[in-house]
N, C-alpha and C positions, 0 to 999 in steps of 0.2 A: 579382441584387441590385445589380450594379454595383460600383464601388470604394468606395462610401460605406457606413458603418455605418447600419443602420436603427435609429434611436434608440428605445429603449423609453420609452413614455409614463409608466411607473410610477416616480415619483420615489423612492418608498420602496425599490424594488429597487436603484436606483443608490446610495442611501445605504448599504444593506447590503453592496453589492459593494465599497465603498471601505474595504476592510479590509487588514490586513497580509498580503502575499502572499510576502514574502521568507522566508528560512530554508532548511532543507535540502530537497533535491529527492530524491524517492523513486526508487529504481531499480525495475526490474520484478520484483525478487524480494522486495520488501517491506521491505528494509533501506535506510534513508536514506543519503545520501552521508556524513552525519556519522557514522552508525553503521557504514557500510560500510568505514571505514578499519580496518585491523588494529590493535587495541589489545590487547596480549598479556594483560592482566589482566582483560579483560572478555570473557565468552563470548557472542559474538553468534551463533555457529554451533555446531552440535552434531551428534552421532550419535544414533541412536535409543537406544542403551544409556545415553547421558548423561541420559536422561529417567527412568531407573529410580529408584524410591523410595530415599531416603537420600542421593543424590548432592547435593553442595553446590558451587555455583559463583557467581562474581560476575556480576551482570547489570545492564544499563542499560535503563531504561524512559524513552522520550522523553516529555516533558511535553506536555500539550494544554491550552492556556490558554483556548481558546474552543471547547467541543464543538459549538456550533451551527454553526461553520464547516464541519463535516463533513457537514452535511445538504444534500441536493439542493434547489435551487430548483424550483418548479413549471415543467414543460416549456414552458408557454405564455408564461412570463416571459423565457425565454432563447432561444426558438426563432429569433428574428430577429437575434440577435447572432452574427455569424460566428465561427467557431472555426478559424482558419488562420493560418499564418505570414505569408501574403501580406497579410492584413488587419491585421497587428500595428500599423503606424503609426496607423491609424484607431482601433484598440482602445485604444491608449495615450491618445489624445485623449479617447475616450469615458469611460475610467475615470480620467482626470486624473492619469496617471502620467508623470513625466519619462522620456524615452528612456534616460537614463543611470542611472535609479534601480534599486534592488534589486528592486523589484516588476516592473519591465520585464524585467530579466534573468531572473527566475523565470518570467514568462509566456513569454518567448522559448524557454527551455529546455523548458518543458512542451509548447508547441506543436510544437517540433521533435521531441521524443521521441514525441509522439502521431502524428506524420506519418511516423516512421521505419518501416522494414520490420520485421515481427515476427521474433523469434528463430526460427532454423530449427527446425521441428518444433512450432511454436506458431501459434495464431491469437489475435489480440488486438483490443481496442477501447478507446478512451478514451470512457467514458460520461460525458455531461454532464447526464444526468437519470436519475431512477429508472426511467423507462419504457425508456430505451435500455439500461440495465443489465439489466433483466429480459428485454428482447428478445434480447440477446446470450446470456443464460443459457438461454432457451427454445431458441435455435438450437443450442447446444452439447448440452444435455441431452435435447432432443426432448420436453420436458414443460413444462407451465405451473406445476408444483409445485416451488418453489425454497425452500430454507432459507438464511438469511443469518446468519452467525456473526461476532461481533466479540470481541476481547479487552476485558476491563473496564478502565475508567479507574482510575488510582491515586488514593488519597485524598491530600489536601494534606499529610498528615503523613509520607507514605512517601518516603524518600530516593530520588533518581533512580538512584543506584548503591549496591548493597549485596550481600552474600552471600545467596543463597537456597538453601533446602533443599527437595528434592522430597518432598512429602507423599503425593501420589497422581498416577498417570499413567494415563490411559485413552484407548485408541485408539477414536476415534468414527467414523472413515470410512477406507475404502480405495477408490480408483478415481477417477472423474471429479470434478474440482473446479476452481473458478475463483477464484483470488486476485485481489482488486481493490485496487490501491494508490493511496492519496490523492496527488494531485499539487498543487503550489502554483499557485493561480490565483485570480482575484477571486471565483469561485463554485466550488462543489464539482465536481471532476473526478476520476474514478477510472480508472486504467489496469488493465483486466481482461485476463487472459491464460489460455489453456488449452493444456496440453501434449497433443498429438494421441495420443502413446503414453504412457500414464500409469498407474502403479500407486501414485501418491502417497498418503501417509497423513496424516491429521489427528489430533491429540491434544488433549485438554484436560488441562492439567497444573496441579496445585495446588502452589503454592510458598509457603514461609514465610520472610520476611525476618529479618534479624538483629534488627530492632526489634520483631518479633512480628507485624507485619502479614502477612496472607495475600492472595494474588492468584491467579486461575485463568485464565491466558492460553491462547490457542489456539496450538499449534505445528503447522507444516507441515513434512513430511519429503519431500523430492524423492528418490525411490528410484533413478531412472536418471539419472546425471549424465554418461553416456558422451559426449554431444554438446556438453558445456559447454566453454567456453574454459578452457584450463589456467591462465590468469592470473586467473581469477575469484577475487575476494577471499575468498569463503567456502571454496573449495578450498584456497587458500594458508593460510588460518587453521587449517584442520584438518590441513594437511600431506598432502593427498591429491591424486591425479591424477584427471582425468575418468574416470568409470566404476569407480573403486576402491571407492567407498562411497556410501551415501546422504548427504544433507545436510539438516539440520533447522534451522529458524529460527523465532523467535517471530513471530506475526502482530501487528504494532503495533496499538494501540487505534484508530488513525486509519484502518486498513485494514478490508476486509471479506473474508469467505470464503463463496463461494456453493457450495452442495451440492444435488444433486437430492434431493427427498423420497422 
């Protein structure tokens, strides 16, 4: 393709791509950098026992101002747009972003993250289209039958932070799963990763907030943390060392969980 961006002839696509790209950058465990900081009074991480009925704890749900930004563009509309750090200068010109803008920084971080080596014991992919996401799932699961789960969006009346009480907790899956985490970029990009040795669990948890609203998010519990970095924010938040316990976290509404049917 050379060093120049192949410009898409669809002007509507370009207008749709000129959206806000800045904001928090998701890590590969589904908790954003903003959420990933240890805030003592907010329970961003938990153990399986914390999901038991009757438990109450404060939780933060990140807002989503534009749900349509989470949707993939058709593959044929982005196929000729390069996705690499090497092409970043041309990409910034294509999307009309200043090199020192927040959007440029977010794009740079996403591209570098997607080009980095997977965590030891994992395989990963940054999916830029629904087709590439499904191809990755088929390769991992060995099947064309894939279920996609998401946590629901909050209503506008629901506070971002409040105490929630567990009304019901149901384990829905144990085994192979692929969390896919939304990354800030001019179009939808998801970092999908699969742990090669995994007995991970997924739960649907019904929570009732102090204001009476209920929400039923998906929780992922990583059962084997023995190979994790001892400085990982989730382990520090729980006061655990690698391998001492499982680690659970909510799947943000902007993310997806892929399971075999």
